[in-house]
C-alpha positions as CSV (number, residue, x, y, z in Angstrom):
1,X,94.1,106.0,31.9
2,X,95.8,104.0,29.1
3,X,95.5,100.2,29.3
4,X,99.2,99.9,29.3
5,X,99.4,101.8,32.6
6,X,96.9,99.3,34.2
7,X,99.0,96.4,32.9
8,X,102.2,97.9,34.4
9,X,100.4,98.2,37.7
10,X,99.4,94.5,37.5
11,X,95.7,95.4,37.7
12,X,94.4,94.5,34.2
13,X,93.4,90.9,34.9
14,X,93.9,90.3,38.6
15,X,91.2,92.7,39.7
16,X,88.6,91.0,37.6
17,X,89.4,87.6,39.0
18,X,89.3,88.6,42.7
19,X,86.6,91.2,42.6
20,X,83.7,88.7,42.8
21,X,85.1,87.7,46.2
22,X,84.7,91.3,47.5
23,X,88.5,92.0,47.1
24,X,89.5,95.2,45.5
25,X,92.9,95.8,43.8
26,X,94.1,99.3,43.6
27,X,97.4,101.2,43.8
28,X,98.7,104.7,44.1
29,X,101.4,106.4,42.1
30,X,103.2,109.0,44.2
31,X,104.9,112.0,42.5
32,X,107.7,113.9,44.2
33,X,107.1,113.4,47.9
34,X,109.1,115.6,50.3
35,X,110.8,113.0,52.4
36,X,114.2,113.5,54.1
37,X,116.0,111.4,51.6
38,X,114.4,113.2,48.6
39,X,115.3,116.6,50.0
40,X,118.9,115.5,50.6
41,X,119.7,113.5,47.5
42,X,117.3,114.0,44.6
43,X,116.7,117.7,45.1
44,X,119.9,118.9,46.6
45,X,120.9,122.5,47.1
46,X,118.9,125.5,48.3
47,X,115.3,126.1,49.0
48,X,115.1,127.8,45.6
49,X,115.8,124.4,43.8
50,X,112.8,122.9,45.7
51,X,110.6,125.9,44.6
52,X,111.7,125.4,41.0
53,X,110.6,121.7,41.2
54,X,107.3,122.8,42.7
55,X,106.7,125.1,39.7
56,X,106.1,121.9,37.6
57,X,103.2,120.9,40.0
58,X,99.7,122.4,39.6
59,X,99.4,122.8,43.4
60,X,102.8,124.5,43.5
61,X,104.2,122.4,46.3
62,X,105.9,119.0,46.8
63,X,103.8,116.2,48.2
64,X,104.0,115.0,51.8
65,X,103.9,111.6,53.4
66,X,100.6,112.7,54.8
67,X,99.2,113.3,51.3
68,X,100.0,109.6,50.5
69,X,98.7,108.4,53.8
70,X,95.3,110.0,53.1
71,X,94.9,108.1,49.9
72,X,96.0,104.8,51.5
73,X,93.5,105.4,54.3
74,X,90.7,106.0,51.8
75,X,91.6,102.7,50.0
76,X,91.7,100.8,53.3
77,X,88.2,101.9,54.4
78,X,84.7,101.1,53.2
79,X,84.6,104.5,51.5
80,X,86.4,102.8,48.6
81,X,84.5,99.6,48.4
82,X,83.3,100.3,44.8
83,X,86.8,101.3,43.6
84,X,88.8,98.6,42.0
85,X,91.4,98.4,39.2
86,X,92.5,102.0,39.8
87,X,95.9,103.6,39.7
88,X,95.5,106.8,41.8
89,X,98.2,109.5,41.1
90,X,99.3,111.5,44.1
91,X,101.3,114.1,42.3
92,X,99.5,117.4,42.9
93,X,98.9,117.7,39.1
94,X,102.5,117.3,38.0
95,X,103.0,118.6,34.5
96,X,104.3,115.9,32.3
97,X,105.6,116.8,28.9
């Protein structure tokens, strides 16, 4: 991860100041998540247009709200107690170029 990405997420300095108190600072960066609004406005048209968008994603599908919820659940539990200052992409391996 580039330092500028951490700065944009607001994690570069804040996580170092609050971590000694047992507080972790993380965030997630969702990709294209198949919500009702996205399906109606951002990706209008047919099922084919949604498949075309999914072709840019390594997992070959759009994300779901449940995909995001799983990461949030992880961050909210003790399983992530040694994770801080992270920006976690939830994008299925979206190809950027």
